[in-house]
MARLUM-398919 format. One record per atom (N, C-alpha, C): x, y, z. Coordinates in steps of 0.1 Angstrom, whole numbers, padded with zeros to 4 digits, always signed. Example, Ala and Ser with C-alpha at 12.3 -4.5 7.8 and 13.67 -1.06 7.14 Angstrom:
2
+0132-0057+0078+0123-0045+0078+0132-0033+0078+0128-0022+0071+0137-0011+0071+0129+0000+0079
***
This chain:
286
+0008-0012+0000+0000+0000+0000+0009+0013+0000+0003+0024-0005+0011+0036-0006+0013+0042+0008+0024+0051+0008+0027+0058+0020+0021+0072+0020+0013+0075+0030+0006+0087+0030+0010+0095+0043+0014+0108+0040+0017+0117+0051+0005+0126+0053-0001+0126+0065-0013+0134+0068-0008+0146+0077-0009+0158+0072-0005+0170+0079-0018+0175+0086-0017+0176+0099-0028+0180+0107-0037+0168+0111-0030+0157+0114-0037+0144+0117-0042+0144+0131-0041+0154+0139-0047+0154+0153-0059+0163+0154-0066+0167+0142-0077+0175+0143-0090+0167+0141-0101+0175+0139-0115+0169+0138-0115+0159+0126-0110+0163+0115-0109+0154+0103-0097+0145+0103-0086+0150+0108-0073+0143+0107-0073+0130+0115-0079+0129+0127-0079+0117+0134-0086+0106+0127-0099+0108+0123-0106+0097+0116-0101+0094+0102-0095+0104+0096-0090+0102+0082-0077+0093+0083-0068+0096+0092-0056+0088+0094-0060+0074+0098-0069+0073+0107-0073+0059+0112-0079+0051+0100-0087+0058+0092-0094+0051+0081-0084+0046+0071-0074+0054+0067-0064+0049+0058-0055+0038+0064-0052+0040+0077-0044+0030+0084-0051+0016+0084-0064+0016+0087-0072+0004+0087-0073-0003+0074-0071+0005+0063-0071-0001+0050-0058-0007+0046-0048-0005+0054-0035-0010+0051-0025-0001+0046-0028+0012+0045-0019+0022+0040-0008+0025+0051+0003+0029+0046+0014+0033+0056+0012+0047+0059+0006+0050+0070+0002+0064+0073+0012+0070+0083+0017+0082+0080+0025+0090+0089+0017+0102+0093+0016+0103+0106+0007+0114+0112+0016+0125+0117+0012+0137+0112+0018+0150+0117+0007+0157+0125+0011+0161+0137+0001+0168+0145+0008+0174+0158+0000+0180+0167+0005+0186+0179+0003+0177+0191-0003+0165+0189-0006+0156+0201+0005+0146+0202+0005+0140+0213+0016+0130+0216+0015+0117+0207+0003+0115+0202+0001+0103+0194+0006+0105+0179+0009+0117+0176+0014+0120+0162+0028+0114+0160+0031+0110+0148+0044+0105+0145+0054+0116+0144+0049+0128+0139+0058+0140+0137+0051+0152+0143+0059+0160+0150+0054+0172+0156+0061+0184+0152+0065+0184+0139+0074+0195+0134+0066+0208+0132+0073+0219+0131+0068+0233+0129+0067+0235+0114+0055+0235+0108+0054+0236+0093+0057+0250+0088+0058+0259+0097+0062+0273+0093+0077+0274+0091+0084+0263+0094+0099+0263+0092+0102+0255+0080+0108+0261+0070+0111+0254+0057+0120+0243+0060+0130+0244+0068+0140+0233+0071+0133+0221+0077+0123+0224+0086+0116+0212+0092+0107+0205+0082+0101+0213+0073+0092+0207+0063+0101+0199+0053+0112+0204+0049+0121+0197+0041+0126+0184+0047+0128+0184+0060+0133+0173+0067+0122+0162+0068+0109+0166+0070+0098+0157+0070+0097+0150+0056+0097+0157+0046+0096+0152+0032+0107+0142+0029+0119+0146+0033+0131+0138+0031+0131+0125+0038+0127+0125+0051+0127+0113+0059+0114+0104+0056+0103+0110+0055+0091+0103+0053+0089+0097+0039+0094+0104+0029+0094+0100+0015+0079+0095+0011+0069+0103+0013+0056+0099+0011+0052+0099-0004+0043+0091-0008+0038+0091-0022+0026+0101-0023+0019+0103-0012+0007+0112-0011+0008+0120+0001+0005+0133+0000+0005+0142+0012-0009+0148+0012-0016+0147+0024-0029+0153+0025-0028+0164+0036-0030+0176+0032-0029+0188+0041-0042+0192+0047-0043+0190+0060-0055+0194+0067-0052+0206+0077-0040+0211+0077-0036+0221+0086-0043+0234+0083-0050+0240+0093-0057+0252+0091-0061+0259+0104-0061+0272+0104-0067+0280+0115-0081+0283+0110-0091+0276+0116-0105+0278+0111-0113+0287+0120-0107+0293+0130-0114+0303+0138-0115+0316+0130-0127+0318+0125-0129+0330+0115-0126+0343+0122-0130+0345+0134-0128+0358+0141-0113+0360+0144-0107+0349+0148-0093+0350+0151-0084+0354+0139-0088+0348+0128-0081+0352+0115-0083+0366+0112-0095+0371+0115-0098+0386+0112-0090+0395+0121-0088+0390+0134-0080+0398+0143-0065+0398+0140-0061+0387+0135-0046+0385+0133-0044+0379+0119-0044+0387+0108-0042+0383+0095-0029+0376+0093-0019+0380+0100-0005+0374+0099-0006+0360+0104-0013+0357+0115-0014+0344+0120-0022+0335+0110-0032+0341+0104-0040+0333+0093-0031+0329+0082-0022+0338+0078-0012+0335+0067-0002+0324+0072+0003+0326+0084+0013+0317+0089+0008+0302+0090-0005+0301+0094-0011+0287+0095-0017+0282+0083-0024+0291+0076-0032+0286+0064-0024+0286+0051-0014+0294+0050-0007+0295+0037+0008+0291+0038+0015+0296+0048+0029+0294+0049+0033+0279+0049+0027+0270+0056+0030+0256+0055+0030+0250+0041+0020+0254+0033+0019+0250+0019+0030+0256+0011+0034+0268+0013+0045+0274+0006+0058+0266+0008+0060+0263+0021+0072+0255+0024+0071+0241+0018+0059+0235+0018+0058+0222+0012+0061+0222-0003+0056+0232-0010+0059+0233-0024+0074+0234-0027+0081+0242-0018+0096+0243-0020+0102+0229-0017+0097+0222-0007+0103+0209-0003+0100+0199-0014+0090+0201-0022+0086+0191-0032+0091+0195-0046+0099+0206-0047+0102+0211-0060+0109+0201-0069+0116+0191-0063+0123+0180-0071+0116+0167-0069+0104+0167-0064+0097+0155-0062+0083+0155-0068+0083+0156-0081+0070+0158-0089+0061+0146-0088+0067+0134-0083+0059+0122-0082+0049+0122-0070+0052+0131-0060+0044+0132-0048+0031+0139-0051+0019+0132-0048+0006+0138-0050+0002+0146-0038-0003+0158-0040-0008+0166-0029-0023+0168-0029-0029+0165-0018-0044+0168-0017-0045+0178-0006-0051+0190-0010-0053+0201+0000-0067+0203+0003-0071+0202+0016-0084+0204+0020-0087+0219+0023-0096+0225+0015-0100+0239+0016-0114+0240+0022-0120+0251+0019-0133+0254+0026-0144+0259+0016-0156+0258+0021-0167+0264+0013-0170+0278+0017-0161+0284+0026-0163+0298+0029-0158+0308+0018-0153+0303+0007-0150+0311-0004-0162+0314-0013-0174+0310-0008-0187+0312-0016-0196+0321-0007-0204+0328-0014-0215+0336-0008-0225+0341-0019-0236+0345-0015-0246+0350-0025-0255+0339-0028-0267+0342-0034-0277+0332-0037-0273+0322-0047-0277+0310-0045-0275+0300-0055-0267+0288-0050-0265+0279-0059-0256+0267-0057-0243+0271-0065-0232+0271-0058-0220+0277-0063-0211+0267-0070-0207+0270-0083-0197+0263-0090-0183+0268-0086-0173+0261-0090-0159+0264-0086-0154+0278-0089-0160+0284-0099-0155+0298-0103-0163+0309-0096-0173+0305-0088-0182+0316-0082-0176+0320-0069-0165+0327-0069-0158+0330-0057-0163+0344-0052-0165+0344-0039-0168+0357-0032-0161+0356-0018-0151+0365-0016-0143+0365-0004-0149+0375+0006-0153+0370+0018-0159+0378+0028-0151+0382+0039-0140+0375+0042-0132+0377+0054-0117+0372+0052-0109+0375+0062-0095+0371+0061-0094+0356+0060-0102+0349+0068-0101+0334+0067-0103+0329+0053-0114+0333+0047-0116+0328+0033-0105+0332+0023-0100+0344+0025-0089+0349+0017-0077+0341+0018-0073+0338+0031-0061+0330+0033-0063+0316+0028-0075+0310+0029-0077+0296+0023-0077+0297+0008-0082+0307+0002-0082+0309-0013-0067+0310-0018-0059+0318-0010-0045+0319-0014-0038+0306-0013-0041+0298-0003-0035+0285-0001-0038+0276-0013-0050+0277-0018-0054+0268-0029-0044+0271-0041-0041+0283-0044-0033+0287-0055-0019+0281-0053-0014+0281-0040-0001+0276-0037-0001+0261-0040-0012+0254-0035-0013+0239-0037-0013+0235-0052-0018+0244-0060-0019+0240-0074-0006+0242-0082+0005+0247-0075+0018+0249-0082+0024+0236-0086+0021+0225-0078+0027+0212-0081+0016+0202-0084+0007+0205-0092-0004+0195-0096-0012+0191-0084-0015+0199-0075-0022+0196-0064-0037+0194-0067-0044+0187-0058-0059+0185-0059-0065+0193-0047-0073+0203-0050-0079+0211-0039-0093+0207-0038-0097+0204-0025-0111+0199-0022-0117+0210-0013-0127+0217-0019-0135+0227-0011-0146+0219-0004-0146+0219+0009-0156+0211+0016-0160+0217+0030-0170+0211+0035-0174+0213+0049-0179+0200+0055-0177+0197+0067-0181+0184+0072-0187+0185+0086-0194+0175+0090-0201+0174+0103-0199+0159+0108-0199+0158+0121-0197+0144+0126-0191+0145+0140-0190+0133+0146-0185+0132+0160-0170+0136+0161-0167+0144+0171-0154+0147+0174-0146+0137+0182-0134+0134+0177-0125+0125+0185-0114+0132+0192-0115+0146+0191-0105+0154+0197-0109+0158+0211-0101+0154+0221-0105+0157+0235-0106+0172+0237-0117+0176+0243-0119+0190+0246-0124+0199+0235-0127+0193+0223-0132+0201+0212-0144+0195+0206-0155+0202+0206-0168+0198+0200-0169+0201+0186-0175+0193+0178-0179+0196+0164-0193+0203+0165-0197+0208+0153-0210+0215+0152-0221+0206+0156-0221+0193+0151-0231+0184+0154-0231+0179+0169-0219+0178+0175-0218+0176+0189-0225+0186+0197-0222+0199+0194-0228+0210+0201-0243+0210+0200-0248+0207+0189-0263+0207+0187-0269+0196+0196-0263+0184+0196-0269+0173+0203-0267+0173+0218-0255+0178+0222-0253+0180+0236-0263+0190+0243-0265+0201+0236-0275+0211+0241-0289+0205+0240-0292+0197+0230-0306+0192+0229-0308+0182+0241-0298+0174+0244-0299+0164+0255-0301+0171+0268-0293+0182+0270-0294+0189+0283-0304+0200+0283-0312+0201+0272-0323+0211+0271-0318+0225+0274-0306+0228+0269-0301+0242+0271-0305+0251+0259-0308+0263+0262-0312+0273+0251-0300+0276+0242-0303+0274+0229-0293+0278+0219-0300+0286+0208-0292+0293+0200-0297+0300+0188-0292+0294+0175-0301+0293+0166-0297+0286+0153-0300+0296+0141-0291+0297+0132-0292+0306+0121-0301+0300+0110-0311+0308+0107-0320+0304+0096-0316+0309+0082-0306+0318+0082-0302+0324+0070-0288+0320+0065-0282+0310+0072-0269+0305+0068-0271+0291+0062-0267+0289+0049-0270+0277+0043-0256+0270+0039-0256+0257+0040-0244+0249+0037-0248+0236+0032-0238+0228+0027-0240+0215+0021-0229+0206+0025-0227+0203+0038-0216+0195+0043-0218+0180+0040-0207+0173+0042-0207+0158+0042-0204+0154+0056-0208+0142+0059-0204+0135+0072-0189+0132+0071-0183+0131+0082-0169+0128+0082-0166+0114+0076-0175+0105+0078-0173+0091+0072-0174+0092+0057-0183+0099+0051-0184+0100+0037-0172+0108+0031-0168+0119+0038-0157+0127+0033-0144+0119+0033-0142+0110+0043-0130+0102+0043-0130+0092+0031-0141+0087+0028-0142+0078+0017-0139+0085+0004-0144+0098+0002-0142+0105-0010-0127+0109-0011-0120+0112+0000-0106+0116+0000-0098+0104-0005-0102+0092+0000-0096+0080-0005-0097+0078-0020-0109+0081-0025-0111+0080-0039-0102+0089-0047-0100+0101-0041-0091+0111-0048-0077+0106-0047-0073+0100-0036-0059+0095-0034-0056+0084-0044-0066+0076-0047-0064+0065-0056-0066+0069-0071-0072+0081-0073-0074+0085-0087-0071+0100-0088-0059+0104-0085-0055+0118-0083-0058+0126-0096-0064+0138-0094-0066+0147-0105-0062+0161-0101-0056+0169-0110-0052+0182-0106-0064+0192-0108-0065+0201-0099-0076+0211-0100-0083+0214-0087-0094+0222-0088-0102+0225-0076-0115+0219-0078-0120+0212-0067-0133+0205-0068-0141+0208-0055-0154+0211-0058-0163+0212-0047-0167+0198-0042-0167+0196-0029-0170+0183-0024-0180+0184-0012-0192+0182-0015-0203+0184-0004-0215+0175-0008-0226+0178-0001-0238+0170-0003-0247+0178-0012-0257+0171-0017-0268+0177-0025-0279+0182-0016-0286+0192-0022-0298+0198-0015-0294+0203-0001-0285+0212+0000-0281+0218+0013-0293+0225+0020-0290+0229+0032-0301+0235+0039-0295+0245+0049-0304+0252+0056-0299+0262+0066-0294+0254+0078-0285+0261+0086-0280+0254+0098-0291+0251+0108-0301+0260+0108-0313+0257+0117-0320+0245+0113-0323+0243+0100-0330+0231+0096-0321+0219+0098-0308+0220+0096-0299+0209+0098-0300+0204+0112-0300+0214+0122-0300+0210+0136-0313+0203+0139-0324+0208+0134-0337+0203+0137-0338+0188+0132-0334+0186+0120-0334+0173+0114-0325+0163+0121-0313+0167+0125-0304+0159+0132-0310+0155+0146-0315+0164+0153-0321+0161+0166-0333+0152+0165-0342+0155+0155-0354+0147+0152-0350+0133+0149-0340+0131+0141-0335+0118+0138-0331+0109+0150-0327+0116+0160-0323+0109+0172-0334+0110+0184-0346+0114+0180-0357+0116+0189-0353+0125+0201-0346+0136+0197-0343+0146+0207-0351+0159+0205-0354+0166+0215-0362+0178+0215-0354+0190+0214-0357+0199+0204-0350+0211+0203-0359+0223+0206-0368+0221+0215-0377+0232+0219-0370+0244+0225-0358+0242+0230-0351+0253+0236-0343+0261+0226-0343+0257+0214-0336+0264+0203-0344+0276+0198-0338+0287+0195-0344+0299+0190-0339+0302+0176-0348+0302+0166-0343+0305+0152-0340+0320+0152-0328+0324+0146-0324+0338+0145-0317+0340+0132-0315+0353+0129-0307+0357+0117-0293+0360+0121-0284+0356+0113-0269+0359+0115-0267+0374+0115-0275+0381+0107-0273+0395+0106-0276+0403+0119-0282+0396+0128-0285+0402+0141-0273+0403+0150-0262+0396+0146-0250+0395+0154-0238+0403+0148-0230+0409+0157-0219+0417+0153-0206+0408+0154-0203+0400+0145-0191+0392+0145-0179+0401+0141-0168+0397+0146-0156+0404+0142-0153+0403+0127-0156+0391+0121-0155+0389+0107-0168+0387+0101-0170+0392+0089-0183+0390+0082-0183+0376+0077-0195+0370+0079-0197+0356+0075-0205+0355+0062-0201+0345+0054-0210+0342+0042-0223+0336+0047-0234+0338+0039-0247+0332+0043-0251+0321+0035-0245+0319+0023-0249+0308+0014-0237+0302+0008-0233+0290+0014-0221+0283+0010-0224+0270+0002-0237+0268-0002-0240+0256-0009-0233+0255-0022-0229+0242-0025-0220+0240-0036-0226+0231-0046-0222+0234-0059-0225+0225-0070-0213+0215-0071-0215+0202-0069-0204+0193-0068-0204+0184-0081-0210+0188-0091-0211+0180-0103-0197+0177-0110-0188+0187-0108-0175+0185-0114-0168+0174-0107-0169+0173-0094-0163+0162-0086-0169+0149-0090-0182+0148-0091-0189+0136-0095-0185+0131-0108-0185+0140-0118-0182+0136-0132-0167+0132-0133-0158+0139-0126-0144+0136-0127-0140+0122-0120-0146+0120-0109-0143+0108-0101-0153+0097-0102-0164+0099-0110-0173+0088-0112-0181+0083-0100-0186+0093-0093-0193+0090-0080-0206+0098-0079-0216+0093-0072-0228+0101-0069-0227+0105-0054-0227+0117-0051-0227+0122-0037-0240+0122-0031-0241+0120-0018-0254+0119-0011-0261+0133-0009-0274+0132-0006-0281+0145-0002-0277+0147+0013-0280+0160+0017-0277+0163+0031-0286+0155+0040-0299+0153+0036-0308+0145+0044-0303+0131+0046-0297+0125+0036-0291+0112+0037-0279+0112+0047-0271+0123+0046-0260+0124+0055-0264+0125+0070-0275+0132+0072-0281+0134+0085-0285+0120+0091-0291+0112+0082-0295+0099+0087-0282+0090+0090-0272+0092+0083-0259+0085+0086-0253+0090+0099-0254+0103+0101-0250+0108+0114-0257+0103+0126-0271+0101+0123-0279+0096+0134-0274+0082+0138-0270+0074+0129-0265+0061+0132-0252+0062+0140-0243+0072+0136-0231+0074+0143-0232+0078+0157-0243+0086+0160-0245+0091+0173-0254+0082+0182-0261+0072+0175-0271+0064+0183-0264+0055+0193
***
């Protein structure tokens, strides 16, 4: 089996993704900040990135490293660059004589906004986070990288860090009051589906940018209600609200739904609807 280097293997997606590939027999090298990682190098250091590539000699590199705190990115653009862009710049330098190494870069649906289902060229940058992620995409494409714009939901395996779906269900179980946005739309995949799609890309690498999400997206409010209902939980303590009522440090996009036909046509797969993914999540949480 191929040797895969997972950068950011101690995060919400990194832990299940690395475990998934490992269970399939791949030789997985985990980079992260936790003690269970194989490598704990500073990716902002070119010499350390070059050392990783030299010693690991991977055939595939999957980059999951990102600062996803949108407000923090807005407060500190330099930090957003250092975490979201600089590691990829260093990686491209380290790979300049290793064209055989395939790079898969995980990006975000935050580069979209405005009404509609967005194709890959329908870019609207609303904040520093989305700008830094968009810049990183261009860096990844320098060496025939495959960029996957996505969003995901599912159970967190990171100690002390909840996912969006964890937050919804924990509050529903404890009957705590929460506020849910009715005007923010997305089309995420479950972590389990996303890991399978990344494997498909790893085995059939293509250069370019691809939307990777579910069909028939919905508002975050409707998502929460369907997920709770699927698990026979009561969300009576939830209040539907508009995101425009809040003064965030960074402006948020309100419609991030994606047209994923390019991914489907390129990789020969049919992606699920968000309702189907919610049912899958229900089984994961049951």
